[in-house]
C-alpha positions as CSV (number, residue, x, y, z in Angstrom):
1,T,94.6,87.8,93.3
2,L,92.7,90.1,95.3
3,R,91.1,87.2,97.2
4,E,94.9,86.1,98.2
5,F,95.5,89.5,99.2
6,K,92.8,89.5,101.9
7,T,93.4,86.4,103.1
8,G,97.3,87.3,103.4
9,F,96.0,90.6,105.2
10,M,93.7,88.7,107.7
11,Y,96.5,86.7,108.8
12,L,98.9,89.7,109.3
13,L,96.3,91.1,111.7
14,V,97.4,88.5,114.6
15,P,100.8,90.3,114.8
16,T,99.4,93.5,114.0
17,A,96.9,93.0,116.9
18,L,99.7,91.8,119.4
19,F,102.0,95.0,118.5
20,C,98.7,97.0,119.5
21,V,98.1,95.1,122.8
22,L,101.7,95.8,123.5
23,F,101.0,99.7,122.9
24,F,98.0,99.8,125.1
25,F,99.3,97.4,127.7
26,P,98.7,98.8,131.3
27,V,102.0,99.7,133.1
28,P,100.7,97.7,136.2
29,L,100.7,94.6,134.1
30,Y,103.9,95.1,133.0
31,D,104.7,95.2,136.7
32,I,102.9,91.9,137.4
33,F,104.6,90.1,134.2
34,F,108.4,91.4,134.3
35,T,108.6,93.1,137.9
36,T,109.2,96.3,138.7
37,R,113.1,96.1,137.7
38,Y,112.0,96.4,134.2
39,L,109.4,99.3,134.1
40,A,112.0,101.5,132.8
41,A,111.4,99.7,129.5
42,V,107.9,100.2,128.9
43,P,108.3,103.4,127.0
44,I,110.7,101.9,124.8
45,I,108.2,99.0,124.0
46,R,105.7,101.2,123.4
47,A,107.7,103.2,121.1
48,L,108.9,100.1,119.2
49,S,105.5,98.5,119.0
50,L,104.6,101.2,116.5
51,P,107.0,100.8,113.7
52,F,106.8,96.9,113.8
53,I,103.0,97.5,113.2
54,L,104.2,98.8,110.1
55,Y,106.4,96.1,109.5
56,S,103.5,93.2,110.1
57,L,101.7,95.0,107.6
58,S,104.6,95.6,104.8
59,S,105.2,91.5,105.0
60,L,102.4,91.3,102.4
61,P,103.5,93.5,99.5
62,M,107.2,92.3,100.2
63,L,106.1,88.5,99.6
64,F,104.0,89.5,96.9
65,I,106.9,91.0,95.2
66,L,109.3,88.2,96.0
67,Y,107.4,85.0,95.3
68,T,104.7,86.1,92.7
69,V,106.5,88.8,90.7
70,K,109.8,87.6,91.4
71,K,111.6,91.3,91.1
72,P,113.6,91.6,94.2
73,V,114.8,94.9,93.0
74,Y,111.8,96.5,94.9
75,I,112.9,94.9,97.9
76,L,116.7,96.1,97.7
77,M,115.3,99.5,97.1
78,A,113.2,99.5,99.9
79,N,116.0,98.0,102.6
80,I,118.5,100.7,101.2
81,M,116.1,103.6,102.0
82,F,115.6,101.7,105.2
83,F,119.0,101.3,106.2
84,L,120.0,105.0,105.0
85,I,116.9,106.5,107.3
86,V,117.7,104.4,110.3
87,T,121.4,105.7,110.1
88,A,120.5,109.1,109.5
89,G,117.7,109.3,111.9
90,S,119.1,107.4,114.7
91,Y,122.2,109.8,114.2
92,T,120.1,113.0,114.6
93,L,117.4,111.9,117.1
94,I,119.7,110.3,119.8
95,P,121.5,112.9,120.8
96,G,117.9,114.9,121.7
97,M,115.7,112.2,122.3
98,K,118.3,109.7,124.0
99,V,116.7,106.0,123.6
100,L,113.3,107.2,122.4
101,G,115.2,108.5,119.1
102,P,115.6,105.3,117.4
103,P,111.9,104.1,117.4
104,W,111.1,107.3,115.6
105,A,113.9,106.5,113.1
106,I,112.5,103.1,112.4
107,F,109.0,104.0,112.2
108,A,109.7,106.6,109.6
109,A,112.1,103.9,107.7
110,F,109.3,101.3,107.8
111,L,106.8,103.9,107.0
112,V,108.9,104.8,103.6
113,S,110.0,101.0,102.8
114,T,106.0,100.1,103.3
115,T,105.2,102.7,100.8
116,I,107.8,101.5,98.3
117,L,106.9,98.4,98.5
118,S,103.0,98.9,98.2
119,I,103.7,101.2,95.0
120,A,105.7,98.4,93.5
121,T,103.0,95.8,94.1
122,I,100.0,97.9,92.9
123,K,102.1,98.6,89.8
124,E,103.1,95.0,89.3
125,Y,99.5,93.8,90.1
126,R,98.1,96.0,87.5
127,K,100.6,94.5,85.0
128,M,99.1,91.0,85.8
129,K,95.7,91.9,84.7
C-alpha cells in the first residue's frame, strides 16, 4: 500500500543521507580519518557516492517488484540495461576521463535501471487497485 511505500522510503533515506555525507565530506576530514596517503581517492569517493544515492533509492521499487508483484522479469531487464550501460560507458569514458569515467557510467546505468523499475512498479501498483 501507499503507507508501506512511505515507510520504506523513510528507511531508505538513511543510506541516502550517508552517501550525501560522503559527497559533501570536507577534504581535511578525509585527511584526519584516512591520512594523506588516501587523499587521491577523495574525488573517486565523491564521484561514486552520487550513483549509489540512486542505488539506495532504487531498492524500494526492486523489493516491491520482487516480493509483492513477484515478476522478476522487470529486474532482469533493468539489470541487463545496467550491465550494457556500465560496459559501454566504461569502455567509452575511461580513455578520456580515466578513473572518473566509470562512476559516470554507473550513474547513467543506475538512472536507467531505477527508471525501468519505477515505471514497472507504478504499472503493477495500478493493476493491484
